[in-house]
A tleap script that builds the chain and sets N, CA, C and O, in Angstrom:
source leaprc.protein.ff14SB
mol = sequence {
  NMET SER THR PRO GLN TYR GLN ASP GLY GLN
  TYR THR ALA THR GLY LEU TYR ALA GLY GLY
  LYS LYS ASN ILE ILE VAL ARG LEU SER LEU
  ASN SER GLY LYS ILE THR GLU VAL GLU ILE
  THR PRO THR SER THR ILE LYS ILE SER LEU
  ASN LEU GLN LYS LYS PHE ALA ILE ALA ILE
  PRO ASP VAL VAL VAL GLY LYS SER ILE ASP
  ASP VAL VAL LEU ASP LYS LEU ALA GLY SER
  SER LEU THR THR LYS GLY PHE ASN ASP ALA
  ILE ALA GLN VAL LYS LEU LEU ALA VAL CLYS
}
set mol.1.N position { 49.080 -64.581 9.054 }
set mol.1.CA position { 49.317 -63.283 8.459 }
set mol.1.C position { 47.981 -62.575 8.293 }
set mol.1.O position { 47.044 -63.140 7.729 }
set mol.2.N position { 47.889 -61.354 8.777 }
set mol.2.CA position { 46.624 -60.632 8.721 }
set mol.2.C position { 46.509 -59.820 7.435 }
set mol.2.O position { 47.504 -59.483 6.794 }
set mol.3.N position { 45.276 -59.523 7.086 }
set mol.3.CA position { 44.998 -58.712 5.919 }
set mol.3.C position { 45.343 -57.263 6.232 }
set mol.3.O position { 44.981 -56.769 7.300 }
set mol.4.N position { 46.032 -56.570 5.332 }
set mol.4.CA position { 46.375 -55.177 5.611 }
set mol.4.C position { 45.120 -54.310 5.741 }
set mol.4.O position { 44.095 -54.586 5.117 }
set mol.5.N position { 45.215 -53.282 6.542 }
set mol.5.CA position { 44.148 -52.300 6.671 }
set mol.5.C position { 44.546 -51.087 5.836 }
set mol.5.O position { 45.707 -50.678 5.820 }
set mol.6.N position { 43.561 -50.521 5.146 }
set mol.6.CA position { 43.833 -49.388 4.276 }
set mol.6.C position { 43.109 -48.143 4.759 }
set mol.6.O position { 41.979 -48.207 5.242 }
set mol.7.N position { 43.778 -47.023 4.620 }
set mol.7.CA position { 43.202 -45.745 4.994 }
set mol.7.C position { 42.208 -45.309 3.923 }
set mol.7.O position { 42.511 -45.352 2.730 }
set mol.8.N position { 41.019 -44.888 4.356 }
set mol.8.CA position { 40.022 -44.371 3.431 }
set mol.8.C position { 40.579 -43.121 2.755 }
set mol.8.O position { 41.349 -42.370 3.353 }
set mol.9.N position { 40.184 -42.911 1.511 }
set mol.9.CA position { 40.604 -41.693 0.826 }
set mol.9.C position { 40.631 -41.868 -0.672 }
set mol.9.O position { 40.234 -42.901 -1.211 }
set mol.10.N position { 41.110 -40.832 -1.329 }
set mol.10.CA position { 41.264 -40.837 -2.777 }
set mol.10.C position { 42.740 -40.945 -3.107 }
set mol.10.O position { 43.579 -40.295 -2.484 }
set mol.11.N position { 43.044 -41.774 -4.094 }
set mol.11.CA position { 44.425 -42.047 -4.453 }
set mol.11.C position { 44.595 -41.976 -5.964 }
set mol.11.O position { 43.678 -42.290 -6.723 }
set mol.12.N position { 45.773 -41.563 -6.384 }
set mol.12.CA position { 46.105 -41.504 -7.802 }
set mol.12.C position { 47.450 -42.186 -7.997 }
set mol.12.O position { 48.390 -41.968 -7.233 }
set mol.13.N position { 47.528 -43.017 -9.037 }
set mol.13.CA position { 48.784 -43.688 -9.369 }
set mol.13.C position { 48.886 -43.817 -10.883 }
set mol.13.O position { 47.881 -43.946 -11.582 }
set mol.14.N position { 50.106 -43.780 -11.366 }
set mol.14.CA position { 50.359 -43.996 -12.789 }
set mol.14.C position { 50.856 -45.416 -12.954 }
set mol.14.O position { 51.939 -45.773 -12.490 }
set mol.15.N position { 50.045 -46.218 -13.625 }
set mol.15.CA position { 50.390 -47.618 -13.855 }
set mol.15.C position { 51.199 -47.774 -15.124 }
set mol.15.O position { 50.782 -47.339 -16.197 }
set mol.16.N position { 52.352 -48.394 -14.998 }
set mol.16.CA position { 53.237 -48.601 -16.140 }
set mol.16.C position { 53.059 -49.993 -16.718 }
set mol.16.O position { 52.783 -50.951 -15.996 }
set mol.17.N position { 53.221 -50.090 -18.038 }
set mol.17.CA position { 53.192 -51.395 -18.707 }
set mol.17.C position { 53.974 -51.302 -20.009 }
set mol.17.O position { 54.454 -50.229 -20.377 }
set mol.18.N position { 54.100 -52.420 -20.700 }
set mol.18.CA position { 54.886 -52.504 -21.936 }
set mol.18.C position { 56.323 -52.054 -21.679 }
set mol.18.O position { 56.882 -51.241 -22.414 }
set mol.19.N position { 56.899 -52.607 -20.618 }
set mol.19.CA position { 58.285 -52.278 -20.278 }
set mol.19.C position { 58.477 -50.838 -19.842 }
set mol.19.O position { 59.565 -50.278 -19.980 }
set mol.20.N position { 57.399 -50.231 -19.308 }
set mol.20.CA position { 57.481 -48.852 -18.854 }
set mol.20.C position { 57.313 -47.823 -19.957 }
set mol.20.O position { 57.436 -46.622 -19.718 }
set mol.21.N position { 57.029 -48.298 -21.175 }
set mol.21.CA position { 56.879 -47.382 -22.311 }
set mol.21.C position { 55.481 -46.786 -22.390 }
set mol.21.O position { 55.283 -45.748 -23.023 }
set mol.22.N position { 54.512 -47.435 -21.753 }
set mol.22.CA position { 53.130 -46.966 -21.781 }
set mol.22.C position { 52.617 -46.847 -20.357 }
set mol.22.O position { 53.135 -47.482 -19.438 }
set mol.23.N position { 51.583 -46.014 -20.188 }
set mol.23.CA position { 51.009 -45.865 -18.855 }
set mol.23.C position { 49.556 -45.412 -18.938 }
set mol.23.O position { 49.084 -44.933 -19.968 }
set mol.24.N position { 48.870 -45.583 -17.815 }
set mol.24.CA position { 47.537 -45.035 -17.617 }
set mol.24.C position { 47.512 -44.424 -16.221 }
set mol.24.O position { 48.238 -44.849 -15.323 }
set mol.25.N position { 46.672 -43.433 -16.064 }
set mol.25.CA position { 46.521 -42.808 -14.755 }
set mol.25.C position { 45.251 -43.351 -14.120 }
set mol.25.O position { 44.173 -43.311 -14.713 }
set mol.26.N position { 45.399 -43.857 -12.911 }
set mol.26.CA position { 44.276 -44.455 -12.188 }
set mol.26.C position { 43.991 -43.601 -10.953 }
set mol.26.O position { 44.875 -43.355 -10.133 }
set mol.27.N position { 42.747 -43.158 -10.840 }
set mol.27.CA position { 42.280 -42.458 -9.642 }
set mol.27.C position { 41.205 -43.327 -9.021 }
set mol.27.O position { 40.287 -43.775 -9.708 }
set mol.28.N position { 41.318 -43.564 -7.730 }
set mol.28.CA position { 40.279 -44.360 -7.084 }
set mol.28.C position { 40.058 -43.904 -5.663 }
set mol.28.O position { 40.917 -43.276 -5.044 }
set mol.29.N position { 38.886 -44.236 -5.164 }
set mol.29.CA position { 38.533 -43.947 -3.785 }
set mol.29.C position { 38.381 -45.253 -3.042 }
set mol.29.O position { 37.828 -46.221 -3.565 }
set mol.30.N position { 38.880 -45.272 -1.807 }
set mol.30.CA position { 38.771 -46.435 -0.931 }
set mol.30.C position { 37.936 -46.085 0.288 }
set mol.30.O position { 38.037 -44.991 0.844 }
set mol.31.N position { 37.109 -47.044 0.689 }
set mol.31.CA position { 36.357 -46.927 1.932 }
set mol.31.C position { 36.309 -48.320 2.538 }
set mol.31.O position { 35.756 -49.247 1.945 }
set mol.32.N position { 36.889 -48.463 3.717 }
set mol.32.CA position { 36.970 -49.766 4.405 }
set mol.32.C position { 37.618 -50.831 3.525 }
set mol.32.O position { 37.208 -51.991 3.538 }
set mol.33.N position { 38.630 -50.428 2.764 }
set mol.33.CA position { 39.364 -51.370 1.916 }
set mol.33.C position { 38.686 -51.710 0.610 }
set mol.33.O position { 39.210 -52.499 -0.175 }
set mol.34.N position { 37.512 -51.118 0.363 }
set mol.34.CA position { 36.782 -51.383 -0.887 }
set mol.34.C position { 36.878 -50.191 -1.814 }
set mol.34.O position { 36.891 -49.038 -1.381 }
set mol.35.N position { 36.945 -50.492 -3.097 }
set mol.35.CA position { 36.981 -49.453 -4.111 }
set mol.35.C position { 35.560 -48.921 -4.290 }
set mol.35.O position { 34.642 -49.671 -4.623 }
set mol.36.N position { 35.392 -47.622 -4.066 }
set mol.36.CA position { 34.061 -47.027 -4.185 }
set mol.36.C position { 33.911 -46.216 -5.471 }
set mol.36.O position { 32.796 -45.991 -5.943 }
set mol.37.N position { 35.021 -45.787 -6.024 }
set mol.37.CA position { 35.027 -45.060 -7.298 }
set mol.37.C position { 36.332 -45.357 -8.006 }
set mol.37.O position { 37.361 -45.590 -7.371 }
set mol.38.N position { 36.281 -45.347 -9.335 }
set mol.38.CA position { 37.508 -45.497 -10.114 }
set mol.38.C position { 37.368 -44.698 -11.398 }
set mol.38.O position { 36.306 -44.663 -12.020 }
set mol.39.N position { 38.464 -44.058 -11.779 }
set mol.39.CA position { 38.500 -43.294 -13.016 }
set mol.39.C position { 39.853 -43.528 -13.678 }
set mol.39.O position { 40.896 -43.464 -13.028 }
set mol.40.N position { 39.820 -43.793 -14.955 }
set mol.40.CA position { 41.037 -44.028 -15.725 }
set mol.40.C position { 41.239 -42.858 -16.681 }
set mol.40.O position { 40.301 -42.439 -17.359 }
set mol.41.N position { 42.450 -42.336 -16.735 }
set mol.41.CA position { 42.789 -41.322 -17.718 }
set mol.41.C position { 43.721 -41.961 -18.745 }
set mol.41.O position { 44.871 -42.269 -18.433 }
set mol.42.N position { 43.231 -42.161 -19.966 }
set mol.42.CA position { 44.095 -42.687 -21.024 }
set mol.42.C position { 45.186 -41.677 -21.357 }
set mol.42.O position { 44.955 -40.468 -21.327 }
set mol.43.N position { 46.367 -42.178 -21.674 }
set mol.43.CA position { 47.495 -41.298 -21.954 }
set mol.43.C position { 48.174 -41.573 -23.287 }
set mol.43.O position { 49.071 -40.829 -23.682 }
set mol.44.N position { 47.772 -42.610 -23.977 }
set mol.44.CA position { 48.469 -43.000 -25.195 }
set mol.44.C position { 48.301 -41.964 -26.302 }
set mol.44.O position { 47.264 -41.310 -26.411 }
set mol.45.N position { 49.333 -41.829 -27.113 }
set mol.45.CA position { 49.279 -40.969 -28.290 }
set mol.45.C position { 49.139 -41.800 -29.564 }
set mol.45.O position { 49.051 -41.261 -30.668 }
set mol.46.N position { 49.120 -43.106 -29.393 }
set mol.46.CA position { 48.953 -44.022 -30.528 }
set mol.46.C position { 47.479 -44.398 -30.595 }
set mol.46.O position { 46.910 -44.867 -29.610 }
set mol.47.N position { 46.862 -44.195 -31.751 }
set mol.47.CA position { 45.409 -44.326 -31.893 }
set mol.47.C position { 44.866 -45.670 -31.409 }
set mol.47.O position { 43.893 -45.692 -30.654 }
set mol.48.N position { 45.454 -46.770 -31.812 }
set mol.48.CA position { 44.941 -48.084 -31.414 }
set mol.48.C position { 45.061 -48.287 -29.903 }
set mol.48.O position { 44.146 -48.814 -29.270 }
set mol.49.N position { 46.178 -47.874 -29.334 }
set mol.49.CA position { 46.372 -47.992 -27.882 }
set mol.49.C position { 45.404 -47.082 -27.136 }
set mol.49.O position { 44.845 -47.475 -26.112 }
set mol.50.N position { 45.207 -45.876 -27.640 }
set mol.50.CA position { 44.289 -44.931 -27.016 }
set mol.50.C position { 42.865 -45.492 -27.024 }
set mol.50.O position { 42.145 -45.376 -26.031 }
set mol.51.N position { 42.463 -46.093 -28.133 }
set mol.51.CA position { 41.125 -46.696 -28.211 }
set mol.51.C position { 40.970 -47.822 -27.194 }
set mol.51.O position { 39.921 -47.936 -26.559 }
set mol.52.N position { 41.991 -48.651 -27.029 }
set mol.52.CA position { 41.935 -49.727 -26.038 }
set mol.52.C position { 41.870 -49.153 -24.619 }
set mol.52.O position { 41.119 -49.653 -23.782 }
set mol.53.N position { 42.647 -48.115 -24.352 }
set mol.53.CA position { 42.607 -47.486 -23.036 }
set mol.53.C position { 41.232 -46.882 -22.755 }
set mol.53.O position { 40.729 -46.979 -21.636 }
set mol.54.N position { 40.621 -46.259 -23.766 }
set mol.54.CA position { 39.285 -45.673 -23.595 }
set mol.54.C position { 38.241 -46.749 -23.313 }
set mol.54.O position { 37.386 -46.571 -22.445 }
set mol.55.N position { 38.303 -47.858 -24.039 }
set mol.55.CA position { 37.368 -48.969 -23.802 }
set mol.55.C position { 37.553 -49.527 -22.393 }
set mol.55.O position { 36.582 -49.828 -21.698 }
set mol.56.N position { 38.793 -49.658 -21.991 }
set mol.56.CA position { 39.115 -50.136 -20.647 }
set mol.56.C position { 38.526 -49.188 -19.605 }
set mol.56.O position { 37.927 -49.634 -18.626 }
set mol.57.N position { 38.697 -47.874 -19.815 }
set mol.57.CA position { 38.210 -46.872 -18.871 }
set mol.57.C position { 36.693 -46.951 -18.693 }
set mol.57.O position { 36.182 -46.739 -17.594 }
set mol.58.N position { 35.988 -47.254 -19.762 }
set mol.58.CA position { 34.532 -47.379 -19.689 }
set mol.58.C position { 34.126 -48.642 -18.934 }
set mol.58.O position { 33.163 -48.624 -18.168 }
set mol.59.N position { 34.852 -49.732 -19.147 }
set mol.59.CA position { 34.487 -51.036 -18.578 }
set mol.59.C position { 34.891 -51.219 -17.114 }
set mol.59.O position { 34.249 -51.984 -16.394 }
set mol.60.N position { 35.926 -50.542 -16.671 }
set mol.60.CA position { 36.520 -50.842 -15.368 }
set mol.60.C position { 35.607 -50.617 -14.163 }
set mol.60.O position { 35.646 -51.432 -13.241 }
set mol.61.N position { 34.787 -49.563 -14.111 }
set mol.61.CA position { 33.964 -49.395 -12.905 }
set mol.61.C position { 33.067 -50.599 -12.610 }
set mol.61.O position { 32.924 -50.985 -11.450 }
set mol.62.N position { 32.472 -51.187 -13.623 }
set mol.62.CA position { 31.588 -52.338 -13.420 }
set mol.62.C position { 32.327 -53.551 -12.854 }
set mol.62.O position { 31.716 -54.430 -12.247 }
set mol.63.N position { 33.619 -53.590 -13.055 }
set mol.63.CA position { 34.414 -54.750 -12.637 }
set mol.63.C position { 34.991 -54.599 -11.233 }
set mol.63.O position { 35.119 -55.587 -10.511 }
set mol.64.N position { 35.342 -53.374 -10.836 }
set mol.64.CA position { 36.069 -53.223 -9.569 }
set mol.64.C position { 35.333 -52.466 -8.460 }
set mol.64.O position { 35.644 -52.660 -7.285 }
set mol.65.N position { 34.370 -51.613 -8.801 }
set mol.65.CA position { 33.679 -50.846 -7.759 }
set mol.65.C position { 32.894 -51.808 -6.864 }
set mol.65.O position { 32.147 -52.664 -7.338 }
set mol.66.N position { 33.091 -51.635 -5.552 }
set mol.66.CA position { 32.444 -52.488 -4.564 }
set mol.66.C position { 33.287 -53.670 -4.131 }
set mol.66.O position { 32.902 -54.411 -3.226 }
set mol.67.N position { 34.439 -53.856 -4.770 }
set mol.67.CA position { 35.316 -54.979 -4.421 }
set mol.67.C position { 36.454 -54.514 -3.522 }
set mol.67.O position { 36.873 -53.357 -3.554 }
set mol.68.N position { 36.933 -55.445 -2.729 }
set mol.68.CA position { 38.106 -55.186 -1.908 }
set mol.68.C position { 39.308 -54.970 -2.818 }
set mol.68.O position { 39.483 -55.686 -3.804 }
set mol.69.N position { 40.128 -53.990 -2.491 }
set mol.69.CA position { 41.315 -53.722 -3.304 }
set mol.69.C position { 42.228 -54.950 -3.334 }
set mol.69.O position { 42.960 -55.147 -4.303 }
set mol.70.N position { 42.194 -55.768 -2.297 }
set mol.70.CA position { 43.023 -56.976 -2.265 }
set mol.70.C position { 42.531 -58.053 -3.230 }
set mol.70.O position { 43.284 -58.965 -3.571 }
set mol.71.N position { 41.282 -57.960 -3.671 }
set mol.71.CA position { 40.718 -58.959 -4.581 }
set mol.71.C position { 40.798 -58.548 -6.046 }
set mol.71.O position { 40.382 -59.303 -6.924 }
set mol.72.N position { 41.325 -57.366 -6.314 }
set mol.72.CA position { 41.337 -56.847 -7.681 }
set mol.72.C position { 42.679 -57.119 -8.342 }
set mol.72.O position { 43.685 -56.480 -8.034 }
set mol.73.N position { 42.671 -58.078 -9.251 }
set mol.73.CA position { 43.803 -58.377 -10.129 }
set mol.73.C position { 43.186 -58.749 -11.470 }
set mol.73.O position { 42.435 -59.720 -11.566 }
set mol.74.N position { 43.498 -57.986 -12.491 }
set mol.74.CA position { 42.875 -58.204 -13.786 }
set mol.74.C position { 43.813 -58.890 -14.762 }
set mol.74.O position { 45.032 -58.730 -14.697 }
set mol.75.N position { 43.222 -59.655 -15.664 }
set mol.75.CA position { 43.972 -60.346 -16.699 }
set mol.75.C position { 43.723 -59.701 -18.055 }
set mol.75.O position { 44.666 -59.323 -18.749 }
set mol.76.N position { 42.459 -59.575 -18.430 }
set mol.76.CA position { 42.087 -58.970 -19.700 }
set mol.76.C position { 40.717 -58.333 -19.528 }
set mol.76.O position { 39.830 -58.908 -18.898 }
set mol.77.N position { 40.550 -57.146 -20.090 }
set mol.77.CA position { 39.279 -56.438 -19.977 }
set mol.77.C position { 39.106 -55.559 -21.204 }
set mol.77.O position { 40.033 -54.865 -21.622 }
set mol.78.N position { 37.916 -55.596 -21.771 }
set mol.78.CA position { 37.556 -54.745 -22.916 }
set mol.78.C position { 38.538 -54.915 -24.081 }
set mol.78.O position { 38.859 -53.954 -24.779 }
set mol.79.N position { 39.004 -56.139 -24.277 }
set mol.79.CA position { 39.900 -56.426 -25.389 }
set mol.79.C position { 41.351 -56.081 -25.132 }
set mol.79.O position { 42.187 -56.212 -26.027 }
set mol.80.N position { 41.659 -55.647 -23.938 }
set mol.80.CA position { 43.024 -55.229 -23.648 }
set mol.80.C position { 43.636 -56.067 -22.536 }
set mol.80.O position { 43.070 -56.193 -21.450 }
set mol.81.N position { 44.792 -56.632 -22.823 }
set mol.81.CA position { 45.522 -57.342 -21.783 }
set mol.81.C position { 46.682 -56.492 -21.264 }
set mol.81.O position { 47.091 -56.645 -20.113 }
set mol.82.N position { 47.212 -55.605 -22.094 }
set mol.82.CA position { 48.332 -54.769 -21.646 }
set mol.82.C position { 47.871 -53.663 -20.709 }
set mol.82.O position { 48.531 -53.386 -19.707 }
set mol.83.N position { 46.746 -53.029 -21.024 }
set mol.83.CA position { 46.248 -51.967 -20.149 }
set mol.83.C position { 45.959 -52.514 -18.757 }
set mol.83.O position { 46.147 -51.814 -17.761 }
set mol.84.N position { 45.505 -53.757 -18.685 }
set mol.84.CA position { 45.240 -54.349 -17.372 }
set mol.84.C position { 46.525 -54.466 -16.559 }
set mol.84.O position { 46.497 -54.350 -15.334 }
set mol.85.N position { 47.642 -54.693 -17.227 }
set mol.85.CA position { 48.915 -54.751 -16.509 }
set mol.85.C position { 49.243 -53.392 -15.896 }
set mol.85.O position { 49.737 -53.318 -14.771 }
set mol.86.N position { 48.970 -52.328 -16.631 }
set mol.86.CA position { 49.160 -50.984 -16.087 }
set mol.86.C position { 48.230 -50.723 -14.917 }
set mol.86.O position { 48.627 -50.112 -13.925 }
set mol.87.N position { 46.984 -51.188 -15.034 }
set mol.87.CA position { 46.028 -51.026 -13.946 }
set mol.87.C position { 46.496 -51.791 -12.714 }
set mol.87.O position { 46.462 -51.257 -11.605 }
set mol.88.N position { 46.928 -53.026 -12.895 }
set mol.88.CA position { 47.415 -53.823 -11.764 }
set mol.88.C position { 48.623 -53.159 -11.096 }
set mol.88.O position { 48.761 -53.204 -9.874 }
set mol.89.N position { 49.490 -52.546 -11.895 }
set mol.89.CA position { 50.640 -51.829 -11.344 }
set mol.89.C position { 50.158 -50.655 -10.492 }
set mol.89.O position { 50.679 -50.426 -9.400 }
set mol.90.N position { 49.174 -49.917 -10.983 }
set mol.90.CA position { 48.632 -48.784 -10.225 }
set mol.90.C position { 47.972 -49.253 -8.935 }
set mol.90.O position { 48.123 -48.609 -7.897 }
set mol.91.N position { 47.246 -50.361 -8.984 }
set mol.91.CA position { 46.603 -50.910 -7.777 }
set mol.91.C position { 47.666 -51.247 -6.731 }
set mol.91.O position { 47.487 -50.950 -5.550 }
set mol.92.N position { 48.759 -51.860 -7.154 }
set mol.92.CA position { 49.849 -52.189 -6.225 }
set mol.92.C position { 50.416 -50.920 -5.578 }
set mol.92.O position { 50.723 -50.920 -4.386 }
set mol.93.N position { 50.556 -49.845 -6.351 }
set mol.93.CA position { 51.053 -48.583 -5.810 }
set mol.93.C position { 50.071 -48.002 -4.784 }
set mol.93.O position { 50.475 -47.540 -3.717 }
set mol.94.N position { 48.780 -48.032 -5.121 }
set mol.94.CA position { 47.768 -47.488 -4.209 }
set mol.94.C position { 47.768 -48.278 -2.892 }
set mol.94.O position { 47.648 -47.697 -1.814 }
set mol.95.N position { 47.900 -49.583 -2.990 }
set mol.95.CA position { 47.921 -50.402 -1.766 }
set mol.95.C position { 49.072 -49.971 -0.853 }
set mol.95.O position { 48.909 -49.912 0.365 }
set mol.96.N position { 50.222 -49.673 -1.433 }
set mol.96.CA position { 51.361 -49.220 -0.630 }
set mol.96.C position { 51.100 -47.839 -0.025 }
set mol.96.O position { 51.464 -47.576 1.122 }
set mol.97.N position { 50.471 -46.965 -0.800 }
set mol.97.CA position { 50.165 -45.622 -0.312 }
set mol.97.C position { 49.106 -45.633 0.801 }
set mol.97.O position { 49.160 -44.836 1.737 }
set mol.98.N position { 48.148 -46.552 0.675 }
set mol.98.CA position { 46.971 -46.531 1.551 }
set mol.98.C position { 47.117 -47.370 2.809 }
set mol.98.O position { 46.318 -47.230 3.735 }
set mol.99.N position { 48.111 -48.232 2.865 }
set mol.99.CA position { 48.225 -49.121 4.025 }
set mol.99.C position { 48.429 -48.302 5.294 }
set mol.99.O position { 49.220 -47.359 5.325 }
set mol.100.N position { 47.696 -48.685 6.345 }
set mol.100.CA position { 47.793 -47.960 7.626 }
set mol.100.C position { 49.041 -48.350 8.367 }
set mol.100.O position { 49.293 -47.845 9.461 }
savepdb mol mol.pdb
quit
C-alpha cells in the first residue's frame, strides 16, 4: 500500500470533539505532504475551554510545522486532551480534501 500524495495548498477544516458539541477551526498549508503553516481559531464561549484552546493554538506550530501530515496524531498538548481530538478530526478532513 502506497503513501497518499497530497496537493500543495491551504486548507481549512472545523474539527469536532466532545460528541460534536465543541469545535476548533484549523487552517494549514501543505507543501509536499508536509505542514508548513498552521493556525488555530478558538471557538469556545466557555472561559475554561477557550483558555485551553488558546494555549493549544500557541503550542501547535512547534509540534506540527515541518512534519508530514501522515505523522501528525496528537494525544495531549498544552494541558488539553479534548482540543487535540478536534485537531485530529480536522487533520483527517484535510487529508481527504488534499489527496490527489
